[in-house]
PDB file with SEQRES, HELIX, SHEET and CRYST1 records, atoms N, CA, C and O in Angstrom:
SEQRES   1 A   89  MET LYS PRO GLU THR HIS ALA TRP GLN ALA LEU HIS LEU          
SEQRES   2 A   89  HIS ALA ALA ALA GLN LEU ARG PRO GLY PHE ALA ALA ARG          
SEQRES   3 A   89  ALA VAL SER ALA ALA ARG THR VAL ALA PRO THR PHE ALA          
SEQRES   4 A   89  SER GLN CYS LEU VAL SER VAL ALA THR ALA ALA VAL CYS          
SEQRES   5 A   89  LEU GLY ALA ILE PHE PHE VAL HIS THR HIS ARG THR ALA          
SEQRES   6 A   89  THR GLU THR ALA GLN ASN LEU ALA GLY TRP GLU ALA ILE          
SEQRES   7 A   89  ALA LEU GLU ALA GLN LYS VAL GLY ASP PHE ARG                  
HELIX    1 AA1 PRO A    3  GLN A   18  1                                  16    
HELIX    2 AA2 PHE A   23  VAL A   34  1                                  12    
HELIX    3 AA3 PHE A   38  ASP A   87  1                                  50    
CRYST1    1.000    1.000    1.000  90.00  90.00  90.00 P 1           1          
ATOM      1  N   MET A   1      63.623  30.296  -7.760  1.00  0.00           N  
ATOM      2  CA  MET A   1      62.556  31.016  -8.464  1.00  0.00           C  
ATOM      3  C   MET A   1      61.468  31.487  -7.513  1.00  0.00           C  
ATOM      4  O   MET A   1      60.952  30.702  -6.717  1.00  0.00           O  
ATOM      5  N   LYS A   2      61.136  32.709  -7.589  1.00  0.00           N  
ATOM      6  CA  LYS A   2      60.140  33.373  -6.704  1.00  0.00           C  
ATOM      7  C   LYS A   2      58.758  32.783  -7.064  1.00  0.00           C  
ATOM      8  O   LYS A   2      58.500  32.478  -8.228  1.00  0.00           O  
ATOM      9  N   PRO A   3      57.870  32.622  -6.056  1.00  0.00           N  
ATOM     10  CA  PRO A   3      56.417  32.232  -6.189  1.00  0.00           C  
ATOM     11  C   PRO A   3      55.783  33.137  -7.261  1.00  0.00           C  
ATOM     12  O   PRO A   3      55.008  32.652  -8.086  1.00  0.00           O  
ATOM     13  N   GLU A   4      56.095  34.430  -7.263  1.00  0.00           N  
ATOM     14  CA  GLU A   4      55.406  35.265  -8.155  1.00  0.00           C  
ATOM     15  C   GLU A   4      55.812  34.996  -9.660  1.00  0.00           C  
ATOM     16  O   GLU A   4      54.998  35.111 -10.575  1.00  0.00           O  
ATOM     17  N   THR A   5      56.985  34.670  -9.828  1.00  0.00           N  
ATOM     18  CA  THR A   5      57.396  34.221 -11.180  1.00  0.00           C  
ATOM     19  C   THR A   5      56.679  33.060 -11.672  1.00  0.00           C  
ATOM     20  O   THR A   5      56.276  32.970 -12.832  1.00  0.00           O  
ATOM     21  N   HIS A   6      56.509  32.091 -10.696  1.00  0.00           N  
ATOM     22  CA  HIS A   6      55.816  30.814 -11.134  1.00  0.00           C  
ATOM     23  C   HIS A   6      54.380  31.045 -11.416  1.00  0.00           C  
ATOM     24  O   HIS A   6      53.749  30.428 -12.275  1.00  0.00           O  
ATOM     25  N   ALA A   7      53.883  32.000 -10.617  1.00  0.00           N  
ATOM     26  CA  ALA A   7      52.371  32.374 -10.878  1.00  0.00           C  
ATOM     27  C   ALA A   7      52.127  33.131 -12.184  1.00  0.00           C  
ATOM     28  O   ALA A   7      51.121  32.940 -12.867  1.00  0.00           O  
ATOM     29  N   TRP A   8      53.174  34.072 -12.526  1.00  0.00           N  
ATOM     30  CA  TRP A   8      53.017  34.673 -13.836  1.00  0.00           C  
ATOM     31  C   TRP A   8      53.231  33.700 -14.972  1.00  0.00           C  
ATOM     32  O   TRP A   8      52.526  33.730 -15.981  1.00  0.00           O  
ATOM     33  N   GLN A   9      54.228  32.828 -14.792  1.00  0.00           N  
ATOM     34  CA  GLN A   9      54.380  31.740 -15.856  1.00  0.00           C  
ATOM     35  C   GLN A   9      53.138  30.848 -16.124  1.00  0.00           C  
ATOM     36  O   GLN A   9      52.766  30.477 -17.238  1.00  0.00           O  
ATOM     37  N   ALA A  10      52.542  30.554 -14.907  1.00  0.00           N  
ATOM     38  CA  ALA A  10      51.352  29.689 -15.008  1.00  0.00           C  
ATOM     39  C   ALA A  10      50.241  30.465 -15.808  1.00  0.00           C  
ATOM     40  O   ALA A  10      49.586  29.927 -16.701  1.00  0.00           O  
ATOM     41  N   LEU A  11      50.086  31.744 -15.425  1.00  0.00           N  
ATOM     42  CA  LEU A  11      49.054  32.583 -16.052  1.00  0.00           C  
ATOM     43  C   LEU A  11      49.400  32.734 -17.577  1.00  0.00           C  
ATOM     44  O   LEU A  11      48.509  32.683 -18.425  1.00  0.00           O  
ATOM     45  N   HIS A  12      50.526  32.894 -17.852  1.00  0.00           N  
ATOM     46  CA  HIS A  12      51.004  33.119 -19.261  1.00  0.00           C  
ATOM     47  C   HIS A  12      50.635  31.875 -20.030  1.00  0.00           C  
ATOM     48  O   HIS A  12      50.028  31.923 -21.100  1.00  0.00           O  
ATOM     49  N   LEU A  13      51.040  30.712 -19.420  1.00  0.00           N  
ATOM     50  CA  LEU A  13      50.699  29.540 -20.229  1.00  0.00           C  
ATOM     51  C   LEU A  13      49.359  29.229 -20.427  1.00  0.00           C  
ATOM     52  O   LEU A  13      48.985  28.680 -21.463  1.00  0.00           O  
ATOM     53  N   HIS A  14      48.463  29.589 -19.357  1.00  0.00           N  
ATOM     54  CA  HIS A  14      47.092  29.482 -19.423  1.00  0.00           C  
ATOM     55  C   HIS A  14      46.496  30.312 -20.500  1.00  0.00           C  
ATOM     56  O   HIS A  14      45.675  29.852 -21.294  1.00  0.00           O  
ATOM     57  N   ALA A  15      46.940  31.608 -20.522  1.00  0.00           N  
ATOM     58  CA  ALA A  15      46.383  32.562 -21.436  1.00  0.00           C  
ATOM     59  C   ALA A  15      46.795  32.032 -22.928  1.00  0.00           C  
ATOM     60  O   ALA A  15      45.987  32.089 -23.855  1.00  0.00           O  
ATOM     61  N   ALA A  16      48.044  31.541 -23.075  1.00  0.00           N  
ATOM     62  CA  ALA A  16      48.440  31.105 -24.498  1.00  0.00           C  
ATOM     63  C   ALA A  16      47.572  29.907 -24.930  1.00  0.00           C  
ATOM     64  O   ALA A  16      47.220  29.779 -26.102  1.00  0.00           O  
ATOM     65  N   ALA A  17      47.233  29.028 -23.959  1.00  0.00           N  
ATOM     66  CA  ALA A  17      46.447  27.861 -24.236  1.00  0.00           C  
ATOM     67  C   ALA A  17      45.056  28.307 -24.827  1.00  0.00           C  
ATOM     68  O   ALA A  17      44.401  27.572 -25.566  1.00  0.00           O  
ATOM     69  N   GLN A  18      44.668  29.527 -24.458  1.00  0.00           N  
ATOM     70  CA  GLN A  18      43.261  29.952 -24.878  1.00  0.00           C  
ATOM     71  C   GLN A  18      43.251  30.402 -26.285  1.00  0.00           C  
ATOM     72  O   GLN A  18      42.188  30.392 -26.905  1.00  0.00           O  
ATOM     73  N   LEU A  19      44.314  30.782 -26.821  1.00  0.00           N  
ATOM     74  CA  LEU A  19      44.395  31.260 -28.228  1.00  0.00           C  
ATOM     75  C   LEU A  19      44.733  30.141 -29.214  1.00  0.00           C  
ATOM     76  O   LEU A  19      45.576  29.275 -28.980  1.00  0.00           O  
ATOM     77  N   ARG A  20      43.992  30.228 -30.362  1.00  0.00           N  
ATOM     78  CA  ARG A  20      44.119  29.263 -31.343  1.00  0.00           C  
ATOM     79  C   ARG A  20      45.511  29.606 -32.095  1.00  0.00           C  
ATOM     80  O   ARG A  20      45.952  30.754 -32.137  1.00  0.00           O  
ATOM     81  N   PRO A  21      46.123  28.555 -32.651  1.00  0.00           N  
ATOM     82  CA  PRO A  21      47.488  28.781 -33.414  1.00  0.00           C  
ATOM     83  C   PRO A  21      47.152  29.762 -34.513  1.00  0.00           C  
ATOM     84  O   PRO A  21      46.087  29.686 -35.126  1.00  0.00           O  
ATOM     85  N   GLY A  22      48.109  30.728 -34.771  1.00  0.00           N  
ATOM     86  CA  GLY A  22      47.953  31.679 -35.792  1.00  0.00           C  
ATOM     87  C   GLY A  22      47.198  32.786 -35.484  1.00  0.00           C  
ATOM     88  O   GLY A  22      46.817  33.526 -36.391  1.00  0.00           O  
ATOM     89  N   PHE A  23      46.896  33.031 -34.202  1.00  0.00           N  
ATOM     90  CA  PHE A  23      46.107  34.087 -33.753  1.00  0.00           C  
ATOM     91  C   PHE A  23      46.673  35.486 -34.052  1.00  0.00           C  
ATOM     92  O   PHE A  23      46.012  36.411 -34.526  1.00  0.00           O  
ATOM     93  N   ALA A  24      47.925  35.528 -33.730  1.00  0.00           N  
ATOM     94  CA  ALA A  24      48.759  36.874 -33.894  1.00  0.00           C  
ATOM     95  C   ALA A  24      48.735  37.235 -35.374  1.00  0.00           C  
ATOM     96  O   ALA A  24      48.421  38.365 -35.749  1.00  0.00           O  
ATOM     97  N   ALA A  25      49.086  36.209 -36.243  1.00  0.00           N  
ATOM     98  CA  ALA A  25      49.214  36.552 -37.615  1.00  0.00           C  
ATOM     99  C   ALA A  25      47.803  36.949 -38.253  1.00  0.00           C  
ATOM    100  O   ALA A  25      47.743  37.762 -39.175  1.00  0.00           O  
ATOM    101  N   ARG A  26      46.750  36.374 -37.750  1.00  0.00           N  
ATOM    102  CA  ARG A  26      45.399  36.790 -38.187  1.00  0.00           C  
ATOM    103  C   ARG A  26      45.088  38.080 -37.816  1.00  0.00           C  
ATOM    104  O   ARG A  26      44.552  38.823 -38.638  1.00  0.00           O  
ATOM    105  N   ALA A  27      45.384  38.517 -36.524  1.00  0.00           N  
ATOM    106  CA  ALA A  27      45.094  39.806 -35.891  1.00  0.00           C  
ATOM    107  C   ALA A  27      45.931  40.843 -36.633  1.00  0.00           C  
ATOM    108  O   ALA A  27      45.423  41.933 -36.896  1.00  0.00           O  
ATOM    109  N   VAL A  28      47.160  40.569 -36.978  1.00  0.00           N  
ATOM    110  CA  VAL A  28      47.868  41.557 -37.667  1.00  0.00           C  
ATOM    111  C   VAL A  28      47.366  41.710 -39.111  1.00  0.00           C  
ATOM    112  O   VAL A  28      47.305  42.820 -39.639  1.00  0.00           O  
ATOM    113  N   SER A  29      47.007  40.579 -39.741  1.00  0.00           N  
ATOM    114  CA  SER A  29      46.462  40.708 -41.158  1.00  0.00           C  
ATOM    115  C   SER A  29      45.178  41.522 -41.114  1.00  0.00           C  
ATOM    116  O   SER A  29      44.975  42.377 -41.975  1.00  0.00           O  
ATOM    117  N   ALA A  30      44.333  41.294 -40.171  1.00  0.00           N  
ATOM    118  CA  ALA A  30      43.063  41.909 -40.082  1.00  0.00           C  
ATOM    119  C   ALA A  30      43.270  43.425 -39.820  1.00  0.00           C  
ATOM    120  O   ALA A  30      42.561  44.250 -40.396  1.00  0.00           O  
ATOM    121  N   ALA A  31      44.188  43.767 -38.998  1.00  0.00           N  
ATOM    122  CA  ALA A  31      44.512  45.194 -38.686  1.00  0.00           C  
ATOM    123  C   ALA A  31      45.113  45.854 -39.985  1.00  0.00           C  
ATOM    124  O   ALA A  31      44.871  47.042 -40.199  1.00  0.00           O  
ATOM    125  N   ARG A  32      45.836  45.174 -40.802  1.00  0.00           N  
ATOM    126  CA  ARG A  32      46.364  45.738 -41.995  1.00  0.00           C  
ATOM    127  C   ARG A  32      45.318  45.982 -43.004  1.00  0.00           C  
ATOM    128  O   ARG A  32      45.418  46.947 -43.761  1.00  0.00           O  
ATOM    129  N   THR A  33      44.209  45.077 -43.068  1.00  0.00           N  
ATOM    130  CA  THR A  33      43.091  45.239 -43.936  1.00  0.00           C  
ATOM    131  C   THR A  33      42.312  46.455 -43.591  1.00  0.00           C  
ATOM    132  O   THR A  33      41.921  47.224 -44.469  1.00  0.00           O  
ATOM    133  N   VAL A  34      42.063  46.657 -42.231  1.00  0.00           N  
ATOM    134  CA  VAL A  34      41.346  47.736 -41.769  1.00  0.00           C  
ATOM    135  C   VAL A  34      42.102  49.019 -42.015  1.00  0.00           C  
ATOM    136  O   VAL A  34      41.514  49.999 -42.471  1.00  0.00           O  
ATOM    137  N   ALA A  35      43.399  49.042 -41.723  1.00  0.00           N  
ATOM    138  CA  ALA A  35      44.233  50.167 -41.886  1.00  0.00           C  
ATOM    139  C   ALA A  35      45.428  49.850 -42.617  1.00  0.00           C  
ATOM    140  O   ALA A  35      46.452  49.507 -42.025  1.00  0.00           O  
ATOM    141  N   PRO A  36      45.358  49.948 -43.947  1.00  0.00           N  
ATOM    142  CA  PRO A  36      46.550  49.587 -44.775  1.00  0.00           C  
ATOM    143  C   PRO A  36      47.753  50.561 -44.842  1.00  0.00           C  
ATOM    144  O   PRO A  36      48.867  50.153 -45.171  1.00  0.00           O  
ATOM    145  N   THR A  37      47.517  51.811 -44.535  1.00  0.00           N  
ATOM    146  CA  THR A  37      48.628  52.752 -44.606  1.00  0.00           C  
ATOM    147  C   THR A  37      49.043  53.033 -43.149  1.00  0.00           C  
ATOM    148  O   THR A  37      48.309  52.771 -42.196  1.00  0.00           O  
ATOM    149  N   PHE A  38      50.378  53.635 -43.029  1.00  0.00           N  
ATOM    150  CA  PHE A  38      50.771  53.991 -41.785  1.00  0.00           C  
ATOM    151  C   PHE A  38      49.905  55.085 -41.060  1.00  0.00           C  
ATOM    152  O   PHE A  38      49.703  55.050 -39.846  1.00  0.00           O  
ATOM    153  N   ALA A  39      49.437  56.003 -41.842  1.00  0.00           N  
ATOM    154  CA  ALA A  39      48.684  57.099 -41.358  1.00  0.00           C  
ATOM    155  C   ALA A  39      47.321  56.477 -40.766  1.00  0.00           C  
ATOM    156  O   ALA A  39      46.895  56.824 -39.664  1.00  0.00           O  
ATOM    157  N   SER A  40      46.723  55.607 -41.516  1.00  0.00           N  
ATOM    158  CA  SER A  40      45.428  54.984 -40.997  1.00  0.00           C  
ATOM    159  C   SER A  40      45.685  54.160 -39.771  1.00  0.00           C  
ATOM    160  O   SER A  40      44.903  54.146 -38.820  1.00  0.00           O  
ATOM    161  N   GLN A  41      46.867  53.435 -39.820  1.00  0.00           N  
ATOM    162  CA  GLN A  41      47.162  52.641 -38.591  1.00  0.00           C  
ATOM    163  C   GLN A  41      47.321  53.641 -37.403  1.00  0.00           C  
ATOM    164  O   GLN A  41      46.847  53.292 -36.321  1.00  0.00           O  
ATOM    165  N   CYS A  42      47.909  54.787 -37.496  1.00  0.00           N  
ATOM    166  CA  CYS A  42      48.084  55.752 -36.506  1.00  0.00           C  
ATOM    167  C   CYS A  42      46.707  56.132 -35.978  1.00  0.00           C  
ATOM    168  O   CYS A  42      46.439  56.177 -34.777  1.00  0.00           O  
ATOM    169  N   LEU A  43      45.847  56.405 -36.970  1.00  0.00           N  
ATOM    170  CA  LEU A  43      44.495  56.875 -36.736  1.00  0.00           C  
ATOM    171  C   LEU A  43      43.668  55.819 -35.893  1.00  0.00           C  
ATOM    172  O   LEU A  43      42.912  56.189 -34.994  1.00  0.00           O  
ATOM    173  N   VAL A  44      43.842  54.528 -36.216  1.00  0.00           N  
ATOM    174  CA  VAL A  44      43.152  53.511 -35.579  1.00  0.00           C  
ATOM    175  C   VAL A  44      43.784  53.368 -34.103  1.00  0.00           C  
ATOM    176  O   VAL A  44      43.072  53.081 -33.141  1.00  0.00           O  
ATOM    177  N   SER A  45      45.085  53.573 -33.997  1.00  0.00           N  
ATOM    178  CA  SER A  45      45.658  53.490 -32.657  1.00  0.00           C  
ATOM    179  C   SER A  45      45.203  54.701 -31.803  1.00  0.00           C  
ATOM    180  O   SER A  45      44.994  54.557 -30.599  1.00  0.00           O  
ATOM    181  N   VAL A  46      45.070  55.728 -32.341  1.00  0.00           N  
ATOM    182  CA  VAL A  46      44.665  57.102 -31.633  1.00  0.00           C  
ATOM    183  C   VAL A  46      43.162  56.825 -31.209  1.00  0.00           C  
ATOM    184  O   VAL A  46      42.765  57.139 -30.087  1.00  0.00           O  
ATOM    185  N   ALA A  47      42.330  56.217 -32.164  1.00  0.00           N  
ATOM    186  CA  ALA A  47      40.896  56.026 -31.797  1.00  0.00           C  
ATOM    187  C   ALA A  47      40.824  54.834 -30.673  1.00  0.00           C  
ATOM    188  O   ALA A  47      40.031  54.931 -29.736  1.00  0.00           O  
ATOM    189  N   THR A  48      41.591  53.838 -30.799  1.00  0.00           N  
ATOM    190  CA  THR A  48      41.511  52.876 -29.748  1.00  0.00           C  
ATOM    191  C   THR A  48      42.085  53.379 -28.405  1.00  0.00           C  
ATOM    192  O   THR A  48      41.552  53.006 -27.360  1.00  0.00           O  
ATOM    193  N   ALA A  49      43.113  54.182 -28.388  1.00  0.00           N  
ATOM    194  CA  ALA A  49      43.531  54.786 -27.178  1.00  0.00           C  
ATOM    195  C   ALA A  49      42.427  55.805 -26.510  1.00  0.00           C  
ATOM    196  O   ALA A  49      42.319  55.916 -25.289  1.00  0.00           O  
ATOM    197  N   ALA A  50      41.689  56.473 -27.365  1.00  0.00           N  
ATOM    198  CA  ALA A  50      40.687  57.407 -26.997  1.00  0.00           C  
ATOM    199  C   ALA A  50      39.483  56.577 -26.315  1.00  0.00           C  
ATOM    200  O   ALA A  50      38.917  56.968 -25.294  1.00  0.00           O  
ATOM    201  N   VAL A  51      39.145  55.337 -27.025  1.00  0.00           N  
ATOM    202  CA  VAL A  51      38.201  54.567 -26.339  1.00  0.00           C  
ATOM    203  C   VAL A  51      38.533  54.026 -24.996  1.00  0.00           C  
ATOM    204  O   VAL A  51      37.729  54.026 -24.064  1.00  0.00           O  
ATOM    205  N   CYS A  52      39.791  53.546 -24.926  1.00  0.00           N  
ATOM    206  CA  CYS A  52      40.343  52.992 -23.696  1.00  0.00           C  
ATOM    207  C   CYS A  52      40.319  54.072 -22.500  1.00  0.00           C  
ATOM    208  O   CYS A  52      39.919  53.810 -21.365  1.00  0.00           O  
ATOM    209  N   LEU A  53      40.772  55.236 -22.890  1.00  0.00           N  
ATOM    210  CA  LEU A  53      40.795  56.339 -21.952  1.00  0.00           C  
ATOM    211  C   LEU A  53      39.403  56.710 -21.494  1.00  0.00           C  
ATOM    212  O   LEU A  53      39.169  56.929 -20.306  1.00  0.00           O  
ATOM    213  N   GLY A  54      38.459  56.784 -22.455  1.00  0.00           N  
ATOM    214  CA  GLY A  54      37.120  57.019 -22.058  1.00  0.00           C  
ATOM    215  C   GLY A  54      36.543  56.045 -21.125  1.00  0.00           C  
ATOM    216  O   GLY A  54      35.873  56.422 -20.164  1.00  0.00           O  
ATOM    217  N   ALA A  55      36.788  54.733 -21.381  1.00  0.00           N  
ATOM    218  CA  ALA A  55      36.320  53.706 -20.496  1.00  0.00           C  
ATOM    219  C   ALA A  55      37.013  53.743 -19.156  1.00  0.00           C  
ATOM    220  O   ALA A  55      36.403  53.380 -18.151  1.00  0.00           O  
ATOM    221  N   ILE A  56      38.224  54.153 -19.099  1.00  0.00           N  
ATOM    222  CA  ILE A  56      38.869  54.270 -17.811  1.00  0.00           C  
ATOM    223  C   ILE A  56      38.350  55.473 -17.066  1.00  0.00           C  
ATOM    224  O   ILE A  56      38.135  55.426 -15.855  1.00  0.00           O  
ATOM    225  N   PHE A  57      38.150  56.547 -17.795  1.00  0.00           N  
ATOM    226  CA  PHE A  57      37.585  57.718 -17.074  1.00  0.00           C  
ATOM    227  C   PHE A  57      36.078  57.464 -16.540  1.00  0.00           C  
ATOM    228  O   PHE A  57      35.710  57.948 -15.470  1.00  0.00           O  
ATOM    229  N   PHE A  58      35.282  56.721 -17.304  1.00  0.00           N  
ATOM    230  CA  PHE A  58      33.927  56.407 -16.873  1.00  0.00           C  
ATOM    231  C   PHE A  58      34.014  55.438 -15.633  1.00  0.00           C  
ATOM    232  O   PHE A  58      33.384  55.701 -14.609  1.00  0.00           O  
ATOM    233  N   VAL A  59      34.690  54.473 -15.722  1.00  0.00           N  
ATOM    234  CA  VAL A  59      34.951  53.506 -14.501  1.00  0.00           C  
ATOM    235  C   VAL A  59      35.463  54.289 -13.289  1.00  0.00           C  
ATOM    236  O   VAL A  59      34.909  54.120 -12.203  1.00  0.00           O  
ATOM    237  N   HIS A  60      36.470  55.117 -13.412  1.00  0.00           N  
ATOM    238  CA  HIS A  60      36.970  55.860 -12.344  1.00  0.00           C  
ATOM    239  C   HIS A  60      35.897  56.797 -11.799  1.00  0.00           C  
ATOM    240  O   HIS A  60      35.700  56.809 -10.584  1.00  0.00           O  
ATOM    241  N   THR A  61      35.233  57.535 -12.561  1.00  0.00           N  
ATOM    242  CA  THR A  61      34.233  58.420 -12.162  1.00  0.00           C  
ATOM    243  C   THR A  61      33.157  57.730 -11.332  1.00  0.00           C  
ATOM    244  O   THR A  61      32.786  58.161 -10.241  1.00  0.00           O  
ATOM    245  N   HIS A  62      32.664  56.601 -11.933  1.00  0.00           N  
ATOM    246  CA  HIS A  62      31.645  55.780 -11.342  1.00  0.00           C  
ATOM    247  C   HIS A  62      32.144  55.298  -9.904  1.00  0.00           C  
ATOM    248  O   HIS A  62      31.461  55.481  -8.896  1.00  0.00           O  
ATOM    249  N   ARG A  63      33.302  54.713  -9.890  1.00  0.00           N  
ATOM    250  CA  ARG A  63      33.823  54.262  -8.687  1.00  0.00           C  
ATOM    251  C   ARG A  63      34.006  55.313  -7.636  1.00  0.00           C  
ATOM    252  O   ARG A  63      33.646  55.132  -6.472  1.00  0.00           O  
ATOM    253  N   THR A  64      34.558  56.391  -8.052  1.00  0.00           N  
ATOM    254  CA  THR A  64      34.791  57.620  -7.179  1.00  0.00           C  
ATOM    255  C   THR A  64      33.510  58.087  -6.553  1.00  0.00           C  
ATOM    256  O   THR A  64      33.472  58.387  -5.360  1.00  0.00           O  
ATOM    257  N   ALA A  65      32.422  58.155  -7.364  1.00  0.00           N  
ATOM    258  CA  ALA A  65      31.151  58.609  -6.918  1.00  0.00           C  
ATOM    259  C   ALA A  65      30.497  57.630  -5.902  1.00  0.00           C  
ATOM    260  O   ALA A  65      29.868  58.009  -4.914  1.00  0.00           O  
ATOM    261  N   THR A  66      30.703  56.383  -6.231  1.00  0.00           N  
ATOM    262  CA  THR A  66      30.196  55.402  -5.266  1.00  0.00           C  
ATOM    263  C   THR A  66      30.895  55.330  -3.948  1.00  0.00           C  
ATOM    264  O   THR A  66      30.256  55.075  -2.928  1.00  0.00           O  
ATOM    265  N   GLU A  67      32.198  55.548  -3.930  1.00  0.00           N  
ATOM    266  CA  GLU A  67      33.013  55.620  -2.780  1.00  0.00           C  
ATOM    267  C   GLU A  67      32.666  56.803  -1.970  1.00  0.00           C  
ATOM    268  O   GLU A  67      32.586  56.704  -0.746  1.00  0.00           O  
ATOM    269  N   THR A  68      32.457  57.903  -2.579  1.00  0.00           N  
ATOM    270  CA  THR A  68      32.216  59.129  -1.993  1.00  0.00           C  
ATOM    271  C   THR A  68      30.794  59.087  -1.218  1.00  0.00           C  
ATOM    272  O   THR A  68      30.598  59.580  -0.108  1.00  0.00           O  
ATOM    273  N   ALA A  69      29.825  58.397  -2.020  1.00  0.00           N  
ATOM    274  CA  ALA A  69      28.501  58.226  -1.325  1.00  0.00           C  
ATOM    275  C   ALA A  69      28.651  57.398  -0.114  1.00  0.00           C  
ATOM    276  O   ALA A  69      28.098  57.731   0.935  1.00  0.00           O  
ATOM    277  N   GLN A  70      29.400  56.297  -0.212  1.00  0.00           N  
ATOM    278  CA  GLN A  70      29.584  55.409   0.961  1.00  0.00           C  
ATOM    279  C   GLN A  70      30.315  56.222   2.163  1.00  0.00           C  
ATOM    280  O   GLN A  70      29.960  56.104   3.336  1.00  0.00           O  
ATOM    281  N   ASN A  71      31.229  56.944   1.794  1.00  0.00           N  
ATOM    282  CA  ASN A  71      32.058  57.731   2.870  1.00  0.00           C  
ATOM    283  C   ASN A  71      31.126  58.657   3.592  1.00  0.00           C  
ATOM    284  O   ASN A  71      31.165  58.827   4.811  1.00  0.00           O  
ATOM    285  N   LEU A  72      30.246  59.274   2.741  1.00  0.00           N  
ATOM    286  CA  LEU A  72      29.385  60.397   3.338  1.00  0.00           C  
ATOM    287  C   LEU A  72      28.273  59.668   4.207  1.00  0.00           C  
ATOM    288  O   LEU A  72      27.867  60.172   5.254  1.00  0.00           O  
ATOM    289  N   ALA A  73      27.832  58.536   3.754  1.00  0.00           N  
ATOM    290  CA  ALA A  73      26.938  57.727   4.581  1.00  0.00           C  
ATOM    291  C   ALA A  73      27.479  57.429   5.820  1.00  0.00           C  
ATOM    292  O   ALA A  73      26.817  57.674   6.829  1.00  0.00           O  
ATOM    293  N   GLY A  74      28.730  56.872   5.907  1.00  0.00           N  
ATOM    294  CA  GLY A  74      29.449  56.674   7.060  1.00  0.00           C  
ATOM    295  C   GLY A  74      29.609  57.802   8.059  1.00  0.00           C  
ATOM    296  O   GLY A  74      29.374  57.688   9.261  1.00  0.00           O  
ATOM    297  N   TRP A  75      30.044  58.938   7.432  1.00  0.00           N  
ATOM    298  CA  TRP A  75      30.247  60.150   8.259  1.00  0.00           C  
ATOM    299  C   TRP A  75      28.924  60.643   8.844  1.00  0.00           C  
ATOM    300  O   TRP A  75      28.880  61.137   9.971  1.00  0.00           O  
ATOM    301  N   GLU A  76      27.824  60.499   8.049  1.00  0.00           N  
ATOM    302  CA  GLU A  76      26.481  60.938   8.555  1.00  0.00           C  
ATOM    303  C   GLU A  76      26.130  60.040   9.673  1.00  0.00           C  
ATOM    304  O   GLU A  76      25.531  60.523  10.634  1.00  0.00           O  
ATOM    305  N   ALA A  77      26.452  58.720   9.654  1.00  0.00           N  
ATOM    306  CA  ALA A  77      26.175  57.834  10.846  1.00  0.00           C  
ATOM    307  C   ALA A  77      26.919  58.209  12.091  1.00  0.00           C  
ATOM    308  O   ALA A  77      26.390  58.192  13.202  1.00  0.00           O  
ATOM    309  N   ILE A  78      28.227  58.567  11.859  1.00  0.00           N  
ATOM    310  CA  ILE A  78      29.085  58.797  12.922  1.00  0.00           C  
ATOM    311  C   ILE A  78      28.550  60.129  13.623  1.00  0.00           C  
ATOM    312  O   ILE A  78      28.489  60.213  14.849  1.00  0.00           O  
ATOM    313  N   ALA A  79      28.151  61.207  12.733  1.00  0.00           N  
ATOM    314  CA  ALA A  79      27.658  62.531  13.192  1.00  0.00           C  
ATOM    315  C   ALA A  79      26.431  62.268  14.006  1.00  0.00           C  
ATOM    316  O   ALA A  79      26.260  62.862  15.071  1.00  0.00           O  
ATOM    317  N   LEU A  80      25.544  61.375  13.530  1.00  0.00           N  
ATOM    318  CA  LEU A  80      24.217  61.190  14.346  1.00  0.00           C  
ATOM    319  C   LEU A  80      24.559  60.532  15.669  1.00  0.00           C  
ATOM    320  O   LEU A  80      23.999  60.912  16.697  1.00  0.00           O  
ATOM    321  N   GLU A  81      25.448  59.572  15.681  1.00  0.00           N  
ATOM    322  CA  GLU A  81      25.893  58.934  16.862  1.00  0.00           C  
ATOM    323  C   GLU A  81      26.552  59.914  17.836  1.00  0.00           C  
ATOM    324  O   GLU A  81      26.313  59.825  19.040  1.00  0.00           O  
ATOM    325  N   ALA A  82      27.382  60.853  17.341  1.00  0.00           N  
ATOM    326  CA  ALA A  82      27.946  61.768  18.242  1.00  0.00           C  
ATOM    327  C   ALA A  82      26.850  62.684  18.684  1.00  0.00           C  
ATOM    328  O   ALA A  82      26.861  63.004  19.872  1.00  0.00           O  
ATOM    329  N   GLN A  83      25.956  63.131  17.955  1.00  0.00           N  
ATOM    330  CA  GLN A  83      24.770  63.975  18.312  1.00  0.00           C  
ATOM    331  C   GLN A  83      23.934  63.304  19.413  1.00  0.00           C  
ATOM    332  O   GLN A  83      23.494  63.962  20.356  1.00  0.00           O  
ATOM    333  N   LYS A  84      23.715  61.945  19.276  1.00  0.00           N  
ATOM    334  CA  LYS A  84      22.947  61.220  20.331  1.00  0.00           C  
ATOM    335  C   LYS A  84      23.742  61.219  21.694  1.00  0.00           C  
ATOM    336  O   LYS A  84      23.168  61.415  22.765  1.00  0.00           O  
ATOM    337  N   VAL A  85      25.077  60.989  21.595  1.00  0.00           N  
ATOM    338  CA  VAL A  85      25.871  60.964  22.819  1.00  0.00           C  
ATOM    339  C   VAL A  85      25.831  62.329  23.454  1.00  0.00           C  
ATOM    340  O   VAL A  85      25.754  62.449  24.677  1.00  0.00           O  
ATOM    341  N   GLY A  86      25.886  63.401  22.602  1.00  0.00           N  
ATOM    342  CA  GLY A  86      25.802  64.752  23.190  1.00  0.00           C  
ATOM    343  C   GLY A  86      24.569  65.092  23.839  1.00  0.00           C  
ATOM    344  O   GLY A  86      24.553  65.807  24.841  1.00  0.00           O  
ATOM    345  N   ASP A  87      23.432  64.563  23.260  1.00  0.00           N  
ATOM    346  CA  ASP A  87      22.086  64.760  23.798  1.00  0.00           C  
ATOM    347  C   ASP A  87      22.024  64.115  25.227  1.00  0.00           C  
ATOM    348  O   ASP A  87      21.327  64.682  26.068  1.00  0.00           O  
ATOM    349  N   PHE A  88      22.684  63.002  25.556  1.00  0.00           N  
ATOM    350  CA  PHE A  88      22.499  62.448  26.705  1.00  0.00           C  
ATOM    351  C   PHE A  88      23.226  63.086  27.893  1.00  0.00           C  
ATOM    352  O   PHE A  88      22.974  62.746  29.049  1.00  0.00           O  
ATOM    353  N   ARG A  89      24.160  64.046  27.570  1.00  0.00           N  
ATOM    354  CA  ARG A  89      24.989  64.615  28.623  1.00  0.00           C  
ATOM    355  C   ARG A  89      24.174  65.795  29.091  1.00  0.00           C  
ATOM    356  O   ARG A  89      24.594  66.515  29.997  1.00  0.00           O  
TER     357      ARG A  89                                                      
END                                                                             
């Protein structure tokens, strides 16, 4: 057995231990209460997907902006250092 397989099994067991018995049945029952028809279930699914995609877009945009700012700061430092070296010649 690969070490990765053992690690995934350990994570799966740990996650399963965090849930109370009957969690899946209660979740499905609650979902059917909120969205009793197929059309409403589809609507809830689309809304959930939209929220998830919005969160992904926000996090990606924030991380990209942060990384770009760090990269620009690094290149500015390199440019200043190159300019100082050029001034000494």
